[in-house]
C-alpha positions as CSV (number, residue, x, y, z in Angstrom):
1,M,-16.6,2.3,-2.2
2,Y,-13.7,3.0,0.0
3,T,-10.4,1.1,-0.5
4,S,-7.4,1.4,1.8
5,V,-3.9,-0.1,1.6
6,L,-2.0,-0.2,4.9
7,V,1.8,-1.0,4.8
8,K,3.7,-2.2,7.8
9,I,7.5,-2.1,7.8
10,E,9.7,-3.9,10.3
11,F,13.2,-2.7,10.6
12,I,16.3,-4.8,11.5
13,D,17.3,-2.2,14.2
14,K,15.1,-2.9,17.2
15,N,15.2,0.7,18.5
16,I,14.5,3.4,15.9
17,D,13.8,6.8,17.4
18,L,11.2,9.2,16.2
19,D,13.7,11.4,14.3
20,K,14.9,8.3,12.3
21,K,11.2,7.4,11.6
22,I,10.5,10.9,10.3
23,E,13.6,10.7,8.1
24,L,12.4,7.3,6.7
25,S,8.9,8.7,6.1
26,F,10.4,11.4,4.0
27,E,12.4,8.8,2.0
28,I,9.3,6.7,1.5
29,T,7.3,9.7,0.5
30,N,10.0,10.5,-2.1
31,I,9.7,7.0,-3.5
32,G,5.9,7.5,-3.7
33,V,6.3,10.8,-5.6
34,K,8.7,9.1,-8.1
35,Y,6.0,6.5,-8.9
36,K,3.0,8.9,-8.4
37,I,1.7,7.2,-5.3
38,G,0.5,9.1,-2.3
39,T,1.4,8.2,1.3
40,N,0.0,9.0,4.7
41,F,2.0,8.6,7.9
42,G,1.4,9.0,11.7
43,G,-1.6,11.1,12.6
44,N,-2.6,11.4,8.9
45,I,-3.6,7.7,8.6
46,A,-7.3,6.7,8.7
47,K,-8.9,6.7,12.1
48,P,-9.6,2.9,12.1
49,F,-5.8,2.3,12.0
50,M,-5.0,4.6,14.9
51,S,-5.1,1.6,17.3
52,I,-2.5,-0.2,15.2
53,L,-0.4,2.9,15.2
54,Q,-0.5,3.1,19.0
55,K,0.5,-0.6,19.4
56,L,3.6,-0.5,17.1
57,K,7.0,-1.7,18.4
58,N,10.0,0.6,18.3
59,N,11.2,-1.1,15.1
60,E,7.9,-0.8,13.2
61,L,6.4,1.9,11.0
62,I,3.0,1.9,9.2
63,F,1.7,4.1,6.4
64,E,-1.2,4.1,3.9
65,L,-0.8,4.2,0.2
66,T,-3.2,6.7,-1.5
67,D,-4.2,7.5,-5.1
68,C,-2.4,10.8,-4.9
69,P,-1.3,13.5,-2.3
70,M,-4.8,15.0,-2.5
71,D,-6.7,11.8,-1.7
72,T,-7.1,9.6,1.4
73,Q,-7.8,6.3,-0.3
74,T,-6.7,4.0,-3.1
75,V,-10.0,3.4,-4.8
76,D,-8.6,4.3,-8.2
77,L,-5.0,3.0,-7.8
78,F,-6.3,-0.4,-6.6
79,G,-9.5,-0.5,-8.6
80,G,-9.9,-3.2,-11.3
81,D,-9.9,-2.6,-15.0
82,C,-13.1,-0.8,-15.9
83,P,-14.8,0.6,-19.0
84,I,-13.8,4.1,-19.8
85,D,-16.6,6.6,-19.4
86,N,-17.0,10.3,-18.8
87,S,-17.4,10.2,-15.0
88,E,-15.7,12.6,-12.7
89,K,-12.9,10.2,-11.7
90,H,-9.1,10.8,-11.7
91,V,-8.8,10.7,-15.4
92,A,-5.1,9.6,-15.4
93,L,-5.8,6.6,-13.3
94,V,-9.0,5.6,-15.2
95,Y,-7.1,5.5,-18.5
96,E,-4.1,3.7,-17.0
97,S,-4.5,-0.1,-17.1
98,L,-4.5,-2.3,-13.9
99,S,-1.3,-3.8,-15.2
100,S,0.4,-0.5,-15.5
101,R,-0.8,0.7,-12.1
102,M,0.3,-2.5,-10.3
103,A,3.7,-2.3,-12.1
104,R,4.1,1.2,-10.6
105,V,3.2,-0.1,-7.1
106,Q,5.6,-3.0,-7.6
107,R,8.5,-0.7,-8.5
108,F,7.6,1.4,-5.4
109,F,7.9,-1.7,-3.2
110,E,11.1,-2.9,-5.0
111,E,12.7,0.4,-4.2
112,L,11.4,0.4,-0.7
113,L,12.8,-3.2,-0.1
114,A,16.2,-2.2,-1.5
115,D,16.7,-0.5,1.9
116,K,19.1,-2.8,3.8
117,N,17.6,-1.6,7.1
118,I,14.2,-3.1,6.3
119,K,13.6,-6.6,7.6
120,N,10.0,-7.2,6.5
121,V,7.2,-5.5,4.6
122,I,3.5,-6.5,4.9
123,V,0.8,-4.9,2.7
124,D,-2.9,-5.1,3.7
125,I,-5.0,-4.4,0.7
126,D,-8.6,-3.4,1.3
127,A,-7.6,-3.2,4.9
128,E,-10.5,-1.1,6.2
129,N,-13.0,-3.7,5.0
130,T,-11.9,-6.4,7.4
131,F,-13.3,-6.7,10.9
132,D,-10.2,-7.0,13.0
133,Y,-7.5,-6.3,10.5
134,Q,-6.5,-10.0,10.7
135,E,-9.1,-11.5,8.4
136,F,-7.0,-11.6,5.3
137,D,-6.1,-14.2,2.8
138,K,-2.3,-14.3,3.4
139,I,0.0,-14.6,0.5
140,R,3.8,-14.8,0.6
141,I,5.5,-13.6,-2.6
142,K,8.6,-12.1,-4.0
143,V,8.2,-8.4,-4.7
144,S,9.1,-9.2,-8.3
145,K,5.8,-11.1,-8.6
146,F,3.5,-8.4,-7.1
147,R,2.0,-7.1,-10.4
148,D,1.3,-10.6,-11.8
149,K,-0.2,-11.8,-8.5
150,M,-2.4,-8.7,-8.2
151,I,-3.8,-9.1,-11.7
152,E,-4.5,-12.8,-10.9
153,L,-6.3,-11.8,-7.7
154,F,-8.4,-9.2,-9.5
155,E,-9.4,-11.7,-12.1
156,E,-10.4,-14.2,-9.4
157,N,-12.5,-11.4,-7.8
158,N,-14.3,-10.3,-11.0
159,Q,-12.2,-7.1,-11.2
160,F,-13.1,-6.1,-7.6
161,T,-10.3,-5.2,-5.2
162,P,-9.2,-8.3,-3.4
163,T,-8.9,-8.3,0.4
164,V,-5.5,-9.8,0.9
165,R,-2.4,-9.5,3.1
166,I,0.8,-9.7,1.1
167,I,4.0,-10.6,2.9
168,F,7.1,-10.0,0.8
169,E,9.7,-12.7,1.2
């Protein structure tokens, strides 16, 4: 099963040049490293998202969250709580509860949203499994409610990753 999480940032400044976007991508990568979350930007994002990348406005940036720098997806980071077994999974993520993983992701977004240059952040969870990247249940929440909302959504989906667009207010 493939799970992808696509994040779109809209900046207050309407004209951000490539150098500034590269600088911001390093800053976001550093936040990811702090919370043990991988990130993919630009040409490193999954091929289905290339059309979105090409249609971005000057004040927008997209990136993917990944399980770690060595992975291209979030199947473990955004997987539901599951029984522990001896499979060949990312052991650290398997042993970490959903609550703990979502708390790390919440802290990542809290730090990201602390940047006063950011106007809006949209997170598409299980993004590659929608047909046109618009078929999401849309939820507006405060970033401080992310962990609790995600646990609720996982419970509603029998511990399967929910397909949802989260818009932070």
